[in-house]
Backbone as JSON, one array per atom type, in Angstrom:
{
  "sequence": "MSAEKITKPIDEPTWRKSSYSGSGGGQCVEVAAGPVAVRIRDSKDTAGPVLSVAADEWSAFVEFAARA",
  "N": [[-9.02, -20.95, 24.96], [-7.45, -19.82, 22.02], [-4.38, -18.77, 20.5], [-2.94, -16.76, 17.95], [0.02, -16.9, 16.11], [2.01, -14.1, 15.52], [3.71, -12.94, 12.74], [5.07, -10.71, 11.9], [6.43, -7.5, 12.79], [4.45, -5.41, 14.93], [4.24, -2.69, 14.27], [4.81, -2.62, 11.58], [3.67, -1.86, 8.33], [0.84, -3.2, 6.51], [1.11, -4.25, 3.35], [-0.51, -3.88, 0.21], [-0.9, -5.11, -3.02], [-1.55, -3.51, -6.1], [-4.44, -4.3, -8.02], [-4.18, -3.91, -10.68], [-1.57, -4.34, -11.25], [0.54, -6.37, -12.98], [2.01, -9.69, -13.3], [4.15, -9.76, -14.94], [6.17, -7.88, -14.74], [7.0, -4.4, -15.26], [4.85, -1.65, -14.45], [4.3, -1.69, -11.12], [2.54, -1.33, -8.21], [2.26, -0.84, -4.7], [0.26, -0.34, -1.81], [-0.07, 0.84, 1.54], [-2.36, 1.3, 3.87], [-3.0, 3.51, 6.52], [-4.28, 4.94, 9.61], [-3.77, 7.67, 9.52], [-2.08, 8.23, 7.39], [-1.29, 7.17, 4.02], [0.83, 4.89, 2.53], [2.9, 4.51, -0.32], [4.54, 2.43, -2.64], [7.0, 1.02, -4.92], [6.41, -2.16, -5.97], [8.34, -3.87, -6.93], [10.65, -3.03, -5.8], [10.92, -3.21, -2.85], [12.51, -2.34, -0.76], [13.09, 0.17, -1.44], [12.39, 3.72, -1.97], [9.6, 5.27, -0.26], [6.5, 6.76, -0.73], [4.53, 8.96, 1.11], [1.27, 9.95, 1.86], [-1.38, 12.05, 3.08], [-4.25, 10.49, 4.52], [-6.8, 11.49, 3.78], [-6.16, 12.87, 1.45], [-5.34, 10.78, -0.2], [-7.74, 9.4, -0.44], [-9.25, 11.3, -1.88], [-7.76, 11.28, -4.26], [-8.18, 8.62, -5.15], [-10.95, 8.66, -5.57], [-11.07, 10.57, -7.64], [-9.56, 9.21, -9.63], [-11.21, 7.04, -10.11], [-13.26, 8.19, -11.49], [-12.15, 8.83, -13.9]],
  "CA": [[-8.71, -19.84, 24.09], [-6.27, -20.06, 21.19], [-3.66, -17.56, 20.09], [-2.34, -16.85, 16.62], [1.38, -16.37, 16.1], [2.22, -12.94, 14.65], [4.99, -13.15, 12.07], [5.69, -9.44, 11.54], [6.32, -6.52, 13.87], [3.14, -4.76, 14.98], [4.26, -1.38, 13.62], [5.07, -2.74, 10.15], [2.41, -1.74, 7.59], [0.39, -4.29, 5.65], [1.15, -3.77, 1.97], [-1.44, -4.52, -0.74], [-0.5, -4.86, -4.39], [-2.63, -3.07, -6.98], [-5.01, -5.34, -8.88], [-3.75, -3.6, -12.04], [-0.17, -4.72, -11.39], [0.66, -7.72, -13.52], [3.15, -10.47, -12.83], [5.18, -9.73, -15.96], [7.04, -6.71, -14.61], [6.34, -3.14, -15.61], [4.42, -0.78, -13.36], [3.73, -2.42, -10.0], [2.37, -0.42, -7.09], [1.69, -1.36, -3.47], [-0.12, 0.69, -0.85], [-0.31, 0.43, 2.92], [-3.22, 2.33, 4.44], [-3.01, 3.69, 7.96], [-5.33, 5.86, 10.02], [-3.4, 9.05, 9.24], [-1.39, 8.34, 6.11], [-1.22, 6.02, 3.11], [2.17, 4.76, 1.96], [2.9, 3.96, -1.68], [5.9, 2.04, -3.05], [7.18, 0.15, -6.07], [6.43, -3.53, -5.43], [9.56, -4.54, -7.37], [11.75, -2.49, -5.01], [10.3, -3.03, -1.54], [13.42, -1.64, 0.14], [13.31, 1.49, -2.01], [11.68, 4.86, -1.37], [8.16, 5.17, 0.01], [5.78, 8.03, -0.75], [3.48, 8.97, 2.13], [0.31, 11.04, 1.69], [-2.45, 12.06, 4.07], [-5.33, 9.57, 4.17], [-7.87, 12.19, 3.06], [-5.66, 13.18, 0.1], [-5.38, 9.52, -0.95], [-9.15, 9.16, -0.71], [-9.62, 12.21, -2.96], [-7.1, 10.79, -5.46], [-8.87, 7.4, -5.59], [-12.25, 9.08, -6.1], [-10.8, 11.2, -8.93], [-9.11, 8.19, -10.57], [-12.35, 6.2, -10.44], [-14.1, 8.91, -12.46], [-11.41, 8.99, -15.16]],
  "C": [[-7.45, -20.17, 23.3], [-5.65, -18.73, 20.8], [-3.04, -17.82, 18.73], [-0.96, -16.22, 16.68], [1.49, -15.23, 15.09], [3.61, -13.05, 14.06], [5.67, -11.86, 11.63], [5.55, -8.48, 12.71], [4.98, -5.78, 13.79], [3.14, -3.43, 14.24], [4.56, -1.43, 12.13], [3.75, -2.69, 9.38], [2.09, -3.0, 6.79], [0.27, -3.75, 4.23], [0.2, -4.57, 1.11], [-1.03, -4.11, -2.15], [-1.72, -4.47, -5.22], [-3.13, -4.23, -7.84], [-4.64, -5.11, -10.35], [-2.29, -3.95, -12.28], [-0.1, -6.16, -11.85], [1.88, -8.43, -12.96], [4.32, -10.43, -13.81], [6.13, -8.55, -15.87], [6.28, -5.45, -14.95], [5.97, -2.35, -14.37], [3.7, -1.59, -12.28], [3.71, -1.51, -8.78], [1.77, -1.16, -5.9], [1.33, -0.18, -2.58], [-0.31, 0.05, 0.51], [-1.09, 1.57, 3.58], [-3.13, 2.33, 5.96], [-4.07, 4.71, 8.33], [-5.04, 7.32, 9.65], [-2.81, 9.22, 7.85], [-1.47, 7.04, 5.33], [0.17, 6.04, 2.51], [2.06, 4.08, 0.61], [4.34, 3.62, -2.04], [5.84, 1.18, -4.31], [7.3, -1.28, -5.54], [7.65, -4.32, -5.89], [10.77, -4.1, -6.57], [11.24, -2.18, -3.6], [11.2, -2.35, -0.52], [13.69, -0.21, -0.32], [12.47, 2.56, -1.34], [10.18, 4.61, -1.24], [7.58, 6.58, 0.01], [4.67, 7.93, 0.3], [2.59, 10.19, 1.91], [-0.76, 10.92, 2.77], [-3.6, 11.17, 3.59], [-6.45, 10.26, 3.4], [-7.45, 12.57, 1.64], [-5.69, 11.93, -0.78], [-6.82, 9.2, -1.35], [-9.63, 10.03, -1.88], [-9.01, 11.74, -4.29], [-7.83, 9.56, -6.01], [-10.23, 7.74, -6.19], [-12.08, 9.71, -7.48], [-10.43, 10.15, -9.98], [-10.27, 7.29, -11.0], [-13.27, 6.86, -11.48], [-13.44, 8.99, -13.84], [-11.58, 7.8, -16.08]]
}
């Protein structure tokens, strides 16, 4: 059996950058989805404030945005 080394604390969220965020600056958003809440932050300021919303509210927002 082999083991994989974990390089981050278990309770730290996994952040994903929006596919609409470019590399040239501007509006860059990252989200970290959890079972209860979704966290949202500015990818250029990872130590800055984090917005947290209920997972079902985030799902409703994404569905609405997809229709727009």
